[in-house]
C-alpha positions in Angstrom: 152.4 135.8 58.8 149.8 135.3 56.3 149.1 137.3 53.4 146.3 139.4 55.2 148.4 140.3 57.9 151.3 141.4 55.0 148.5 143.5 53.3 147.3 144.8 56.5 151.1 145.8 57.7 151.6 147.5 54.3 148.8 149.8 55.1 149.9 150.5 58.7 147.2 148.4 60.3 146.5 145.3 61.4 143.9 142.4 61.5 142.4 143.8 64.8 142.1 147.2 63.2 140.5 146.0 60.1 137.9 143.9 62.1 136.9 146.7 64.2 136.3 148.9 61.0 134.5 146.6 58.9 132.7 144.4 61.2 134.2 141.2 60.2 135.1 138.8 62.6 139.0 138.7 63.6 138.8 134.9 63.4 137.8 135.0 59.6 141.0 137.1 59.1 143.3 135.0 61.2 142.1 131.4 59.8 143.2 132.3 56.4 146.7 130.7 57.0 148.3 129.2 53.7 145.5 129.5 51.6 145.5 130.7 48.0 144.1 134.3 47.5 141.8 132.2 44.9 139.7 131.0 48.4 139.2 134.5 49.6 135.2 135.4 49.9 134.3 138.5 48.5 133.3 139.7 52.0 136.9 139.5 53.2 138.3 141.5 50.3 135.4 144.1 51.1 136.3 144.1 54.5 140.1 144.4 53.6 139.3 147.3 51.5 137.2 149.1 53.9 140.0 148.4 56.7 142.4 150.2 54.5 140.6 152.9 52.7 141.2 151.2 49.4 139.1 150.0 46.5 137.9 146.1 46.6 139.9 145.8 42.9 142.8 147.3 44.2 143.0 145.4 47.5 142.5 142.3 45.3 145.4 143.3 43.2 147.5 144.1 45.9 146.7 140.4 47.6 147.4 138.9 44.4 150.7 140.6 44.1 151.7 139.7 47.4 150.7 135.9 47.1 153.2 136.1 43.7 152.5 134.4 40.7 149.2 132.1 40.6 151.0 129.6 38.7 153.9 129.2 41.1 151.3 129.4 44.1 149.4 126.4 42.3 152.6 124.4 42.0 153.5 125.2 45.8 150.2 124.2 46.5 150.4 120.8 44.7 153.4 118.6 46.2 153.0 115.7 44.1 153.3 117.4 40.7 155.6 115.9 37.8 159.1 117.3 38.4 159.5 117.3 34.2 156.4 119.1 33.8 157.0 121.6 36.3 160.5 122.4 35.2 158.6 122.8 31.6 156.2 125.1 32.8 158.9 127.1 35.1 161.0 127.7 31.7 158.2 129.0 29.8 157.1 131.4 32.9 161.1 132.4 32.8 160.8 133.0 29.0 157.6 135.3 29.2 158.9 137.0 32.0 162.0 138.1 30.2 159.8 139.1 27.3 157.6 141.2 28.9 154.7 138.5 29.9 152.4 138.7 32.9 150.5 136.2 34.7 148.0 138.3 36.6 145.0 137.2 34.6 145.6 133.7 35.2 143.9 132.0 37.7 142.7 128.5 38.7 139.0 129.4 39.6 137.6 126.7 37.0 140.0 124.0 38.5 138.9 124.5 42.0 135.3 125.1 41.0 134.7 121.9 38.9 135.7 118.9 40.7 138.4 117.7 43.4 141.4 118.9 44.2 143.5 115.7 42.8 147.0 115.1 41.8 145.8 114.0 38.5 143.6 117.0 37.7 146.3 119.5 39.1 148.9 117.6 36.6 146.2 118.4 33.8 146.0 121.9 34.7 149.5 122.6 34.9 149.4 120.9 30.8 146.8 123.1 29.8 148.9 126.2 31.1 151.6 125.0 29.2 149.9 124.6 26.3 148.7 128.2 26.4 152.2 129.7 27.2 153.9 127.7 24.6 151.1 128.7 22.0 151.9 132.6 23.1 155.6 131.9 23.1 155.3 130.4 19.5 152.7 133.5 18.6 155.3 136.0 19.9 158.4 134.5 18.3 156.5 134.2 14.9 155.8 137.7 15.0 159.2 139.1 15.4 
């Protein structure tokens, strides 16, 4: 079951009904398997919102929530990452989670838009997220 199916089910509907109400092709919704929410087209989000009687922004927020933490999703999408880098990042995610952190505003849009999806670039992207989360952690600990 893909995230669109999960989303539809949570609104007591299905892909067929959303396609019928919104006018989007059912195959567009069906073909969205094992992809990140970041890859959803705006027209698809609008169709889902129309089919579930919600606002597009609320629809996107719910889809992001369903798909989980964007950092974890990025790690799942890249199987050849350095295990030590992933562990360091996971430890920071846990620390921030325990201290009220939220990851809803993190995205990898620039990563996908600015170049090829390679293991080397993915590793650099994770190192950048680690630096950001570590700086934030240091700042939060300094303020306490």
